[in-house]
N, C-alpha and C positions, 0 to 999 in steps of 0.2 A: 380488374386487380390493379392495387396500388403498386407502385415501384417500391414503396416501404413496406418490406415484409415483416418488420417489428409490428406494424398496426395491426396484422392478422392476427398476433399473438396474444390473446384475451386470456388471463389466467387471473384468479383470484383464491389464490391458497390459503389453507386453514392453518391454523396453528401448529408448527410442525410439518407441515407438507410442504414437497417441493413438487411444482409441475414444470415440466420442460418442453420444449417442442422444437423441431428443427426449422431454421429459417432459410437457410440455402446449404445445398449439398451439390457439390461437382467432384470432378476427378481429383481437383487439387485443394479443396477445402470444405470444411464442415463448419458452420455456424449454427449455435443452439443458444436459445434463450431459456433462463431459469427464474421462475418466480417462486421466491422464498418466504413461506409465512413465518411469523414471530416464531423463534426458536428453532427453525429449520436449518440443516446443515445438509452441504454437500461433502461428502466424506473425501479426506484427502485420498489423492489417486496420483498415478503418475502415467505419462504417455512416452515411453523410452525414445521413440522416434520421430516425435512430433513437438512442435512448439504450440504452446496454447496461452489465448491471450485474453483475459476478462475485461469488459467492458461495464462498470456499474453504471447501470443507467436509471435507478431509482432506489433512492433510501440509501442505507449503508450496511454494509457487511465487513465481518472480520476475516479476513484472508489469511489462509495458513499455507506457507511455503517452508518446506522442511521444517525445522524447529522454531521458525519465525512467524508471529503473528502481528497483523496490523489493520486498524480499522481503515476502510477506503470509503469515501461517500461520493456518491454521485455529483458530478461526473467524475469518473476515475477509470483510470487504466493500469492493469497490472499484466506484466509479462512473466510467464510461468516458461523457464527454458524447457529445451528437452531433457526428459528424465528427473525432474525437479517434482517431488511429490508437493501437491497444491490442493486446497479445497477452500470451501467459505462458509460460512456460519452467519445466520441474520439472528443477531444480537439485540434487536430491537422489537417495538411493540407493533411496528408497521411493516407491510408487504415491502420486500426488496427485490429489483429484477436487475440481472446482468445476462450479459451474453458472453459466450466462450467461443472462440475461432480456433480451430485446430487445424494446422497445417505442417507438412504434408500430411495427406491421411495415411494412417498406419496399412504398410504394403505396398505403398505408392513408389 
């Protein structure tokens, strides 16, 4: 097993498909990877008691925060504050990959 947990996330999503996987889960943090096929969307949502940080590591996505949208290309980092609605859309013809780190975990 490699120390690089992202190396074990091998996803090739189809058009419109989102594939996700947990990279790290502890009592303090959840880190997930998301591979977005062309045209795929992570619907806007919020985490009332947790901060969520996106790391765009491949391609580019349109990130939504509340009523704002911005294209973020790899390597890019987006801070989603507690309670802030956020999502992402792959507006390109290529696969995009991002991670999302959530802490503290809800209920902690």
